[in-house]
C-alpha positions as CSV (number, residue, x, y, z in Angstrom):
1,M,6.6,6.9,8.1
2,H,6.5,4.5,5.1
3,S,7.4,5.7,1.7
4,L,6.6,4.4,-1.7
5,R,9.0,4.0,-4.6
6,V,7.3,2.1,-7.4
7,G,8.9,1.9,-10.9
8,T,7.3,0.9,-14.1
9,A,7.9,-2.8,-13.9
10,L,6.5,-3.3,-10.4
11,T,3.5,-1.1,-11.2
12,A,2.9,-3.2,-14.2
13,V,2.8,-6.3,-12.0
14,L,0.4,-4.6,-9.6
15,T,-2.0,-3.4,-12.3
16,R,-2.2,-6.8,-13.9
17,G,-3.8,-7.9,-10.6
18,V,-2.4,-8.0,-7.1
19,D,-3.7,-11.6,-6.9
20,A,-0.9,-12.6,-9.3
21,C,1.3,-12.9,-6.3
22,C,-0.9,-15.7,-5.0
23,R,-0.6,-18.0,-7.9
24,G,2.5,-19.7,-6.6
25,A,5.4,-20.9,-8.7
26,S,3.9,-19.6,-11.9
27,A,4.6,-16.0,-10.8
28,Y,8.0,-16.8,-9.4
29,G,11.4,-18.0,-10.7
30,A,13.3,-21.0,-9.6
31,S,14.3,-19.1,-6.5
32,G,10.7,-18.4,-5.5
33,L,11.1,-14.7,-6.3
34,P,9.2,-12.5,-8.7
35,N,10.7,-12.9,-12.2
36,V,10.7,-9.2,-12.8
37,I,12.4,-6.9,-10.3
38,N,12.5,-3.2,-11.2
39,N,15.4,-0.8,-10.8
40,E,15.2,2.8,-9.7
41,S,15.0,3.9,-13.4
42,S,11.4,3.6,-14.6
43,S,12.7,2.8,-18.1
44,S,14.9,-0.1,-17.0
45,A,13.6,-3.5,-15.8
46,T,15.8,-6.5,-15.4
47,A,15.2,-10.1,-14.4
48,Y,17.1,-10.9,-11.3
49,H,17.4,-14.1,-9.2
50,P,19.2,-13.7,-5.9
51,A,20.2,-17.4,-6.0
52,A,22.4,-16.6,-9.0
53,D,24.7,-14.6,-6.7
54,G,25.7,-18.0,-5.3
55,C,26.9,-16.9,-1.9
56,P,25.9,-14.8,1.1
57,E,28.8,-12.4,0.5
58,T,27.5,-11.4,-2.9
59,L,24.0,-11.0,-1.6
60,A,25.3,-8.8,1.3
61,T,27.3,-6.7,-1.2
62,R,24.1,-6.1,-3.3
63,I,22.2,-5.1,-0.1
64,S,24.8,-2.6,1.0
65,D,25.3,-1.2,-2.5
66,P,23.6,2.2,-2.6
67,T,22.8,1.8,-6.3
68,T,20.6,-1.3,-5.6
69,S,17.0,-0.3,-6.1
70,S,14.6,-0.3,-3.1
71,S,12.2,-2.6,-4.9
72,S,15.0,-5.1,-5.6
73,L,15.7,-5.1,-1.9
74,V,12.1,-6.3,-1.3
75,A,12.9,-9.4,-3.4
76,L,16.3,-9.9,-1.8
77,V,14.8,-9.8,1.7
78,E,11.9,-12.0,0.7
79,Y,14.5,-14.5,-0.6
80,V,16.3,-14.4,2.8
81,K,13.0,-15.1,4.5
82,R,12.1,-18.0,2.2
83,F,15.6,-19.7,2.0
84,P,17.4,-18.5,5.2
85,T,19.5,-21.7,5.5
86,Q,21.0,-21.4,2.0
87,L,22.5,-18.1,3.0
88,G,23.4,-18.9,6.6
89,V,20.8,-16.6,8.1
90,P,19.4,-17.8,11.4
91,T,15.7,-18.5,11.0
92,A,14.7,-17.4,14.5
93,S,16.1,-13.9,14.2
94,P,16.5,-12.3,10.7
95,Q,19.5,-10.0,10.5
96,P,18.9,-6.3,10.2
97,L,19.9,-4.8,6.9
98,V,22.3,-1.9,7.1
99,G,24.3,0.4,4.9
100,H,21.5,1.2,2.5
101,R,19.3,4.3,2.3
102,G,15.8,3.6,3.7
103,L,16.9,0.5,5.5
104,G,18.3,0.2,9.0
105,P,18.3,-1.9,12.1
106,S,15.1,-2.2,14.0
107,S,13.8,-4.0,17.1
108,V,11.6,-6.2,14.8
109,G,14.5,-7.4,12.6
110,C,14.2,-5.4,9.3
111,R,12.8,-2.0,8.7
112,F,11.5,-0.6,5.4
113,E,11.2,3.2,5.1
114,G,11.6,3.4,1.4
115,V,9.7,0.4,0.2
116,L,6.1,-0.7,-0.2
117,P,6.1,-4.5,-0.3
118,L,3.7,-6.4,-2.5
119,W,1.9,-8.0,0.4
120,S,1.0,-4.6,1.9
121,L,-1.2,-4.0,-1.2
122,G,-3.2,-7.1,-0.4
123,A,-1.2,-9.9,-2.0
124,A,-1.0,-13.1,-0.1
125,P,2.7,-13.9,0.4
126,L,4.0,-17.5,0.1
127,M,5.2,-17.2,3.7
128,S,5.1,-14.6,6.5
129,P,6.3,-11.2,5.3
130,V,9.3,-9.4,6.7
131,S,8.3,-7.4,9.7
132,V,7.7,-3.7,9.1
133,S,8.0,-1.0,11.7
134,H,5.3,1.6,11.7
135,V,7.2,4.8,11.7
136,R,5.1,8.0,11.6
137,H,5.7,11.7,11.5
138,L,5.7,12.8,15.1
139,G,5.5,16.4,14.0
140,T,8.7,17.6,15.5
141,T,11.0,19.8,13.5
142,T,13.8,17.2,13.9
143,N,11.7,14.3,12.4
144,L,10.5,16.5,9.6
145,D,14.1,17.6,8.8
146,E,15.1,13.9,8.7
147,A,12.2,13.0,6.4
148,A,13.1,15.8,4.1
149,Q,16.8,14.8,4.0
150,A,15.9,11.2,3.4
151,A,13.8,12.3,0.4
152,G,16.6,14.3,-0.9
153,L,14.7,17.6,-0.5
154,N,17.2,19.4,1.7
155,K,14.5,21.4,3.3
156,V,12.0,21.0,6.1
157,A,8.8,19.2,4.9
158,V,6.4,21.7,6.6
159,S,7.1,25.2,7.9
160,A,7.4,26.3,11.5
161,D,4.2,28.3,11.0
162,V,2.3,25.1,10.3
163,L,3.8,23.3,13.3
164,S,3.0,26.2,15.6
165,R,-0.7,26.4,14.6
166,V,-1.5,22.6,14.5
167,K,-1.6,20.8,17.8
168,D,-1.8,17.2,16.6
169,H,1.3,16.9,14.4
170,G,0.3,13.4,13.4
171,L,-2.1,15.1,10.9
172,L,0.9,16.7,9.1
173,H,1.9,14.2,6.4
174,T,3.9,15.6,3.5
175,A,3.1,12.5,1.5
176,G,0.5,10.6,-0.5
177,F,-1.3,7.6,1.0
178,I,-1.3,4.3,-0.9
179,G,-2.4,0.9,0.4
180,G,-2.3,2.2,4.0
181,K,1.3,3.5,3.7
182,W,2.5,7.0,3.6
183,A,4.4,7.7,0.3
184,D,6.7,10.7,0.7
185,V,8.8,10.3,-2.4
186,A,7.6,10.3,-5.9
187,S,8.9,7.8,-8.4
188,D,11.0,10.4,-10.1
189,K,11.6,12.3,-6.8
190,S,10.0,15.5,-8.1
191,T,8.3,17.8,-5.7
192,F,6.0,20.8,-5.6
193,E,5.6,23.5,-3.0
194,V,2.4,24.5,-1.1
195,R,2.2,28.2,-0.4
196,N,0.2,30.4,2.0
197,P,-1.8,32.7,-0.3
198,A,-1.8,35.4,2.4
199,T,1.9,35.8,2.4
200,G,3.3,33.8,-0.5
201,A,5.5,31.8,2.0
202,V,6.1,28.1,1.4
203,I,4.4,26.0,4.0
204,A,5.1,22.5,2.7
205,T,6.9,20.5,0.1
206,M,5.0,17.5,-1.3
207,P,5.9,14.7,-3.7
208,R,4.7,15.3,-7.3
209,M,3.3,11.9,-8.1
210,R,2.9,10.5,-11.6
211,A,1.6,7.5,-13.4
212,D,3.5,4.9,-11.3
213,E,2.0,6.0,-8.0
214,T,-1.4,6.3,-9.5
215,R,-1.4,2.8,-10.9
216,A,-0.2,1.5,-7.5
217,A,-3.0,3.4,-5.8
218,I,-5.6,1.9,-8.2
219,A,-4.2,-1.5,-7.6
220,A,-4.4,-1.1,-3.8
221,A,-8.0,0.1,-4.1
222,H,-8.9,-2.8,-6.4
223,A,-7.2,-5.4,-4.1
224,V,-9.3,-4.4,-1.0
225,L,-12.5,-3.9,-2.9
226,P,-13.9,-7.5,-2.4
227,Q,-13.3,-7.2,1.3
228,W,-14.9,-3.8,1.7
229,R,-17.9,-4.4,-0.5
230,L,-18.8,-7.6,1.3
231,R,-18.5,-6.0,4.7
232,P,-22.0,-5.5,6.2
233,A,-23.4,-2.0,5.6
234,K,-23.8,-1.5,9.3
235,E,-20.1,-2.1,9.8
236,R,-19.2,0.3,7.0
237,A,-21.5,2.9,8.6
238,A,-19.7,2.5,11.9
239,V,-16.4,3.3,10.4
240,L,-17.8,6.4,8.7
241,R,-19.3,7.5,12.0
242,R,-16.0,7.1,13.8
243,W,-14.4,9.2,11.0
244,H,-17.1,11.8,11.5
245,D,-16.4,12.0,15.2
246,L,-12.7,12.3,14.7
247,I,-13.1,15.1,12.2
248,Q,-15.2,17.0,14.8
249,E,-12.7,16.4,17.5
250,H,-9.9,17.8,15.3
251,K,-11.8,20.6,13.7
252,A,-9.6,23.3,15.1
253,D,-6.5,21.7,13.6
254,I,-8.1,21.0,10.3
255,A,-9.4,24.6,10.2
256,A,-5.8,25.9,10.9
257,I,-4.4,23.8,8.1
258,M,-7.2,24.9,5.7
259,T,-6.7,28.6,6.4
260,L,-2.9,28.3,5.9
261,E,-3.2,26.6,2.5
262,C,-6.3,28.2,0.9
263,G,-6.6,31.5,2.9
264,K,-10.2,31.4,3.9
265,P,-11.1,32.9,7.3
266,T,-11.2,30.6,10.3
267,A,-15.0,31.0,10.7
268,E,-15.6,29.9,7.1
269,A,-13.1,27.0,7.5
270,L,-15.0,25.8,10.6
271,G,-18.3,26.1,8.7
272,E,-16.9,24.0,5.8
273,I,-15.7,21.3,8.3
274,A,-19.2,21.2,9.8
275,S,-20.7,20.8,6.4
276,G,-18.1,18.2,5.3
277,A,-18.5,16.2,8.5
278,A,-22.3,16.3,8.1
279,S,-21.9,14.6,4.7
280,V,-20.0,11.8,6.3
281,D,-22.7,11.4,9.0
282,W,-25.4,11.5,6.4
283,F,-23.9,8.8,4.2
284,A,-23.2,6.6,7.2
285,G,-26.9,6.6,7.7
286,E,-27.6,6.1,4.0
287,A,-25.3,3.0,3.9
288,V,-27.9,0.9,5.7
289,R,-30.7,2.2,3.5
290,V,-29.5,0.8,0.2
291,C,-32.2,-1.5,-1.1
292,G,-33.2,-3.2,-4.3
293,D,-36.6,-4.3,-5.5
294,V,-38.9,-7.2,-6.3
295,L,-40.8,-6.8,-9.5
296,E,-44.2,-8.4,-10.4
297,P,-43.4,-10.9,-13.1
298,P,-45.5,-11.2,-16.3
299,T,-45.8,-15.0,-15.7
300,R,-45.8,-17.1,-12.6
301,D,-42.8,-19.4,-13.6
302,R,-40.2,-16.8,-12.6
303,R,-39.3,-14.2,-10.1
304,M,-37.7,-10.8,-11.0
305,L,-35.3,-9.0,-8.6
306,V,-33.3,-5.8,-8.8
307,L,-30.1,-5.5,-6.8
308,K,-27.9,-2.5,-6.1
309,Q,-24.2,-3.1,-5.9
310,P,-21.1,-0.8,-5.6
311,V,-19.7,0.3,-8.9
312,G,-16.1,-0.5,-7.9
313,V,-13.0,1.6,-7.6
314,V,-13.8,5.3,-7.7
315,G,-11.4,8.1,-8.8
316,A,-12.1,11.4,-7.1
317,I,-10.5,14.7,-8.2
318,T,-11.2,17.7,-5.9
319,P,-10.6,21.4,-6.0
320,W,-8.7,23.9,-3.7
321,N,-11.6,26.2,-2.8
322,F,-13.3,23.6,-0.5
323,P,-10.4,21.3,0.3
324,M,-12.4,19.4,2.9
325,S,-16.1,19.3,2.1
326,M,-15.5,18.5,-1.6
327,I,-13.6,15.4,-0.5
328,T,-16.2,14.1,2.0
329,R,-18.9,14.6,-0.6
330,K,-17.2,12.1,-2.9
331,V,-15.4,9.8,-0.5
332,A,-18.2,9.3,2.1
333,P,-20.9,8.1,-0.4
334,A,-18.4,5.9,-2.2
335,L,-17.3,4.2,1.0
336,A,-20.9,3.9,2.2
337,A,-21.9,2.2,-1.0
338,G,-19.0,-0.3,-0.7
339,C,-16.6,1.3,-3.2
340,T,-12.9,2.0,-2.7
341,V,-11.4,5.3,-3.6
342,V,-8.3,6.9,-5.2
343,L,-8.4,10.6,-4.3
344,K,-6.4,13.3,-6.1
345,P,-6.7,16.5,-4.1
346,A,-5.8,19.9,-5.6
347,E,-2.0,20.5,-5.6
348,L,-2.7,23.9,-4.0
349,T,-4.3,22.4,-0.9
350,P,-3.1,18.8,-0.3
351,L,-2.5,19.1,3.5
352,T,-6.2,19.1,4.4
353,A,-6.7,15.9,2.3
354,V,-3.9,14.0,4.0
355,A,-5.2,15.1,7.5
356,L,-8.5,13.6,6.5
357,A,-6.8,10.4,5.4
358,E,-4.9,10.2,8.7
359,L,-8.2,10.4,10.6
360,A,-9.9,7.9,8.4
361,E,-7.0,5.5,9.2
362,R,-7.5,6.1,12.9
363,A,-11.2,5.4,12.5
364,G,-10.4,1.9,11.3
365,L,-10.8,2.2,7.6
366,P,-9.0,-0.8,6.0
367,D,-5.8,-0.2,4.2
368,G,-6.4,0.5,0.5
369,C,-10.0,1.8,0.9
370,L,-8.8,5.4,0.7
371,N,-5.7,6.2,-1.3
372,I,-4.3,9.7,-2.1
373,V,-2.1,10.7,-4.9
374,M,-1.1,14.3,-5.7
375,G,0.3,15.9,-8.8
376,D,-0.3,18.6,-11.4
377,A,-3.9,18.7,-12.3
378,A,-3.4,21.4,-15.0
379,A,-1.7,18.9,-17.4
380,I,-3.9,15.9,-18.1
381,D,-1.6,13.7,-20.1
382,M,0.1,10.4,-19.9
383,F,2.6,11.5,-17.3
384,Y,0.0,12.8,-14.8
385,T,-2.4,11.3,-12.3
386,G,-5.6,12.6,-13.9
387,H,-5.0,10.6,-17.1
388,E,-4.4,7.4,-15.2
389,L,-7.7,7.7,-13.3
390,V,-9.5,8.4,-16.6
391,S,-7.9,5.7,-18.7
392,S,-7.8,2.9,-16.2
393,D,-10.3,0.1,-16.9
394,T,-10.2,-0.7,-13.2
395,V,-11.6,2.7,-12.2
396,R,-15.3,2.4,-12.8
397,K,-16.5,5.8,-11.6
398,L,-14.9,9.2,-11.7
399,G,-16.0,12.2,-9.7
400,F,-14.6,15.7,-10.4
401,T,-15.2,19.2,-9.1
402,G,-13.4,22.0,-11.0
403,S,-13.3,24.0,-14.2
404,T,-15.5,23.3,-17.2
405,A,-12.5,23.1,-19.5
406,V,-10.9,20.2,-17.5
407,G,-14.3,18.6,-17.0
408,R,-14.8,18.4,-20.8
409,L,-11.4,16.6,-21.1
410,L,-12.2,14.2,-18.4
411,A,-15.7,13.4,-19.8
412,S,-14.1,12.8,-23.2
413,G,-11.5,10.5,-21.7
414,A,-14.0,8.6,-19.5
415,G,-16.0,7.8,-22.7
416,N,-13.1,5.6,-23.9
417,T,-13.5,3.3,-21.0
418,V,-17.2,3.8,-20.7
419,K,-17.0,4.6,-17.0
420,R,-19.6,6.4,-15.0
421,I,-18.7,10.1,-14.4
422,S,-20.1,13.0,-12.3
423,L,-18.9,16.5,-12.9
424,E,-19.5,19.7,-10.8
425,L,-18.1,22.5,-13.0
426,G,-18.3,26.3,-13.4
427,G,-21.1,28.5,-12.2
428,N,-21.6,32.2,-13.1
429,A,-24.6,32.3,-10.9
430,P,-27.2,35.0,-11.3
431,V,-29.2,36.8,-8.6
432,I,-32.4,38.5,-9.6
433,V,-34.0,41.2,-7.3
434,F,-37.6,41.9,-8.4
435,E,-39.3,45.2,-7.5
436,D,-41.4,43.6,-4.7
437,A,-38.4,42.0,-3.0
438,D,-37.3,42.6,0.6
439,V,-34.4,44.9,-0.2
440,E,-32.6,44.4,3.1
441,L,-32.8,40.6,2.9
442,A,-31.7,40.7,-0.7
443,A,-28.7,42.9,0.0
444,K,-27.5,40.6,2.8
445,G,-27.9,37.6,0.6
446,I,-26.1,39.2,-2.3
447,V,-23.1,40.1,-0.2
448,A,-23.0,36.8,1.7
449,S,-23.1,34.8,-1.6
450,A,-20.9,36.9,-3.8
451,L,-18.1,37.4,-1.2
452,R,-18.0,34.0,0.5
453,N,-14.5,32.7,0.4
454,A,-13.5,35.9,-1.3
455,G,-15.8,35.1,-4.1
456,Q,-14.1,31.8,-4.8
457,T,-17.0,29.4,-4.9
458,C,-18.8,27.8,-7.9
459,I,-22.2,29.0,-6.6
460,C,-21.2,32.6,-5.7
461,A,-23.5,35.3,-6.9
462,N,-21.6,36.4,-10.0
463,R,-24.1,38.6,-11.8
464,V,-26.7,40.7,-9.9
465,F,-29.8,41.8,-11.8
466,V,-31.8,44.5,-10.1
467,H,-35.2,46.0,-11.1
468,D,-35.1,49.6,-12.1
469,K,-37.5,50.6,-9.3
470,V,-35.3,49.3,-6.5
471,Y,-31.9,49.6,-8.1
472,G,-30.7,52.6,-6.1
473,K,-31.8,51.1,-2.8
474,V,-30.2,47.8,-3.5
475,A,-26.9,49.4,-4.7
476,E,-26.7,51.5,-1.5
477,A,-27.5,48.6,0.8
478,V,-25.0,46.3,-0.9
479,T,-22.2,48.9,-0.8
480,S,-22.8,49.7,2.9
481,L,-22.6,46.0,3.8
482,T,-19.5,45.5,1.7
483,A,-17.7,48.4,3.3
484,K,-18.0,46.8,6.7
485,L,-16.0,43.7,5.7
486,K,-12.4,43.3,6.9
487,V,-9.6,42.0,4.6
488,G,-6.6,40.2,6.0
489,D,-5.1,36.9,7.1
490,G,-7.9,34.4,7.6
491,S,-6.4,33.4,11.0
492,E,-6.8,36.9,12.4
493,T,-9.8,37.7,14.6
494,G,-12.5,39.7,12.7
495,V,-11.2,39.0,9.2
496,T,-14.0,38.2,6.8
497,I,-12.3,38.4,3.5
498,G,-9.1,36.4,2.9
499,P,-6.7,36.3,0.0
500,L,-7.3,34.9,-3.5
501,I,-5.6,31.6,-4.0
502,T,-2.9,32.6,-6.6
503,P,-1.5,35.7,-8.3
504,A,-3.3,34.6,-11.5
505,A,-6.6,34.7,-9.6
506,L,-5.8,38.2,-8.4
507,E,-4.9,39.3,-11.9
508,K,-8.3,38.0,-13.3
509,V,-10.3,40.0,-10.7
510,T,-8.3,43.1,-11.4
511,G,-8.8,42.6,-15.1
512,H,-12.6,42.3,-14.7
513,V,-12.8,45.5,-12.7
514,A,-10.7,47.4,-15.2
515,D,-12.7,46.1,-18.1
516,A,-16.0,47.1,-16.5
517,V,-14.8,50.6,-15.6
518,S,-13.4,51.2,-19.1
519,K,-16.8,50.3,-20.5
520,G,-18.8,52.8,-18.3
521,A,-19.3,51.0,-15.0
522,K,-19.3,53.1,-11.9
523,L,-17.0,52.0,-9.0
524,L,-19.1,52.2,-5.8
525,F,-16.5,50.5,-3.5
526,G,-13.1,48.8,-3.7
527,G,-11.4,48.2,-6.9
528,A,-7.8,47.7,-5.8
529,K,-5.4,45.9,-3.6
530,P,-5.6,46.8,0.1
531,E,-2.8,48.4,2.0
532,L,-1.7,45.7,4.5
533,P,1.5,45.4,6.6
534,Q,4.2,42.8,6.0
535,P,4.2,39.9,5.4
536,L,0.6,40.4,4.0
537,A,1.6,43.1,1.6
538,G,2.8,40.4,-0.8
539,G,-0.4,38.3,-0.5
540,N,-3.1,37.9,-3.1
541,F,-5.6,40.3,-1.5
542,F,-8.2,42.4,-3.3
543,V,-10.7,44.8,-1.6
544,P,-14.3,43.5,-2.1
545,T,-15.7,45.6,-4.9
546,V,-19.1,46.8,-6.0
547,I,-19.7,48.3,-9.4
548,A,-22.9,49.9,-10.8
549,E,-24.3,50.2,-14.3
550,A,-22.8,46.9,-15.4
551,T,-23.7,45.8,-19.0
552,I,-23.7,42.6,-20.9
553,D,-20.7,43.5,-23.0
554,M,-18.4,43.4,-19.9
555,R,-16.3,40.4,-19.0
556,C,-18.0,40.1,-15.6
557,F,-21.2,39.2,-17.4
558,K,-19.7,36.5,-19.7
559,E,-17.0,35.0,-17.5
560,E,-17.0,33.6,-14.0
561,T,-15.0,36.1,-12.0
562,F,-14.1,33.8,-9.0
563,G,-13.2,36.8,-6.9
564,P,-14.7,39.5,-4.6
565,L,-16.6,41.4,-7.2
566,I,-20.4,42.4,-7.2
567,P,-21.5,43.8,-10.6
568,L,-25.0,45.3,-10.5
569,F,-27.1,45.1,-13.8
570,R,-30.4,46.7,-14.5
571,F,-33.6,45.1,-15.8
572,Q,-37.2,46.3,-16.4
573,S,-39.3,43.2,-16.8
574,D,-39.5,39.6,-15.6
575,E,-38.9,38.3,-19.1
576,E,-35.8,40.4,-19.4
577,A,-34.4,39.2,-16.1
578,V,-34.9,35.5,-16.8
579,L,-33.4,36.0,-20.3
580,L,-30.3,37.7,-18.8
581,A,-29.9,35.1,-16.2
582,N,-30.1,32.2,-18.7
583,T,-27.7,33.9,-21.1
584,T,-24.7,31.8,-20.1
585,E,-23.3,28.4,-20.9
586,Y,-23.4,27.5,-17.2
587,G,-26.3,26.2,-15.2
588,L,-25.3,25.4,-11.6
589,A,-27.1,27.7,-9.2
590,A,-29.4,30.8,-9.4
591,Y,-31.1,33.0,-6.8
592,F,-34.0,35.4,-6.9
593,Y,-36.0,37.5,-4.4
594,T,-39.7,38.2,-4.7
595,R,-42.8,38.1,-2.5
596,D,-45.1,37.1,-5.4
597,L,-46.0,33.4,-5.1
598,A,-47.0,33.0,-8.8
599,R,-43.8,34.7,-9.9
600,A,-41.8,32.5,-7.6
601,W,-43.1,29.3,-9.2
602,R,-42.9,30.6,-12.8
603,V,-39.3,32.0,-12.5
604,A,-38.1,28.9,-10.6
605,E,-39.3,26.7,-13.5
606,E,-37.9,29.1,-16.2
607,L,-34.4,29.4,-14.8
608,E,-32.0,26.9,-16.5
609,F,-30.0,25.9,-13.4
610,G,-29.7,22.8,-11.3
611,M,-30.3,24.6,-8.0
612,I,-32.5,27.5,-7.2
613,G,-32.5,29.7,-4.1
614,L,-35.8,31.6,-3.5
615,N,-35.3,34.4,-1.0
616,E,-32.3,32.4,0.3
617,V,-28.6,31.9,-0.7
618,A,-27.6,29.3,1.8
619,I,-28.9,26.4,-0.3
620,T,-26.4,23.6,0.2
621,S,-27.1,20.8,2.6
622,E,-26.1,17.1,2.9
623,V,-29.8,16.2,2.5
624,A,-30.3,18.0,-0.8
625,P,-29.0,17.2,-4.2
626,F,-26.1,19.4,-5.4
627,G,-25.3,19.7,-9.1
628,G,-26.0,21.6,-12.3
629,V,-27.1,21.5,-16.0
630,K,-25.6,22.6,-19.3
631,A,-21.9,23.2,-19.0
632,S,-22.0,23.1,-15.2
633,G,-21.8,19.3,-15.1
634,L,-23.5,15.9,-14.8
635,G,-24.8,13.9,-11.9
636,R,-25.5,14.9,-8.3
637,E,-23.7,14.9,-5.0
638,Q,-25.2,14.8,-1.5
639,S,-28.6,13.4,-0.5
640,K,-30.0,10.0,-1.5
641,Y,-29.4,10.9,-5.1
642,G,-25.7,11.3,-4.5
643,L,-25.4,7.8,-3.2
644,A,-27.1,6.4,-6.3
645,E,-24.1,7.7,-8.3
646,F,-22.0,5.0,-6.7
647,L,-24.4,2.0,-7.2
648,D,-24.9,-0.2,-10.2
649,I,-28.3,-1.7,-10.8
650,K,-28.4,-5.4,-11.5
651,Y,-31.5,-7.3,-12.7
652,V,-31.9,-11.0,-11.8
653,C,-34.5,-13.2,-13.4
654,M,-35.1,-16.5,-11.5
655,G,-36.7,-19.3,-13.4
656,L,-38.6,-21.6,-11.1
657,G,-38.9,-24.6,-13.4
658,Y,-42.7,-24.8,-13.5
659,S,-45.6,-23.1,-15.2
660,T,-49.2,-22.6,-14.4
661,A,-52.1,-22.9,-16.7
């Protein structure tokens, strides 16, 4: 498995343009090597010419010296390849390099396991590059141990629990993915742990990537962009369809990974995979339907055309609650349009993302079209990946799903480089049950929406407004349905409510319930942690909860709970219901139940939300636009409108050189 160790100087070379390596002697010193070779320290860059060593013995000493940086070794070996006779190296069979970490003998001459050469990012070398052996994780404990030790982690990269549940261990990369190479060591060698929210156990150790890796990923995406955007749409669609088919073939493994890292029940994980794969298939179809226009000119001496072209390199930042479908919603349309992508998945759920990247590679996606970097999304500053995606002039489009607070920061930063941005942010969705509603249908919809993924979705029913005349019936029906749900490990048969993602999420739900009860709400069901056996006793579980007589002064009215809580509010008129529903800064999704056709039209138009469910809560589909208004975001995902987010419109006026009377 290839690693990436890129320091500041090398990254600077890459971000100035990978094609700089093609400009011949101007980019090289007298020895034919890059003038700047970086050391392991990101703050130290020194000029180095191997020819200055003057003899093979000195060069051999530098190669075997464990303090010599990996990137310097790239230049050293390139020098050996370019001038083998000067160093007494046979040209027919390059000598294996030994005695240095990350390098060792190989059947193809030289092996790099700690180095990403410049040519692998798309640069044209001045001669054939050193052979590179493609070493992959085979998924065995032994190989994972070796990978961890090589990275200096002193621990197994993924847990035995993960290995036992996933059949295809080739999906299990504890690494980022840059320029078609797996990068398992961050530039500063820092790491973070991925935990199973059901038990708190560590299931993987990942590299915490920073600015260096992100700039390298952007450079890789930029280098392959001309190739990918010029590829016929039919061929891009074929790659996407192969990716779709591989996702479907490996859905059991992906579901197992997803349940382990985010906790959702297996049935829900499989449902998400079906939805995410449908997005890939849909945009494969849309790729061949991108078309421009021919305009009627005001005079006959010209013709006026409209072209649609890919925006360029896309930065995608995705959340933990839907670790698969939120990726395909952004990556599939970008690739379909001819863009390339740098993806930053949530640090809580990176394993699903790298499994998708592995399958994309198997589907034949060219190196550099999809890159993955992972880091700490909570801190958007100069040391973290989010800032690099926002501030880079090379990244021309940014897509983000997450909190409104972070979305505001990203929108502000994107304005500095005037890049296109789409944001899918917070929800706080209302449900209105009018007096003429089908109570049974409404109760089922409320429970299904509010408690999906343990209440951790942006379109969950967060506030339920019920007309006085049917309040008692709705409260009884909702409580009865909620009481039938089973809390536990999402991988267990029959479990319908998994854990919350973190202890902080558990604390927030607990706080919302306590606040409501202290202000007069009545607890109808739940309200506490469940009693579960070990190792689940330490998990982030909360019994799905129903509270009655909720009021607007409670936190559950003003804040998005993001947990398994159903607060029931009363209303007496249509106007009051709509006013209550709209009293929020958010505007993503809203639902209501009625049999009155006139009311249905009126309320649908009055609700200030981007998506409306009338007598239905399962509103998402790959064919329908997904997005909100107000503080819930900008732009749309899915559907033909989602593809338009990745296309620039170009107007061409053609003068014909003649005029008519």
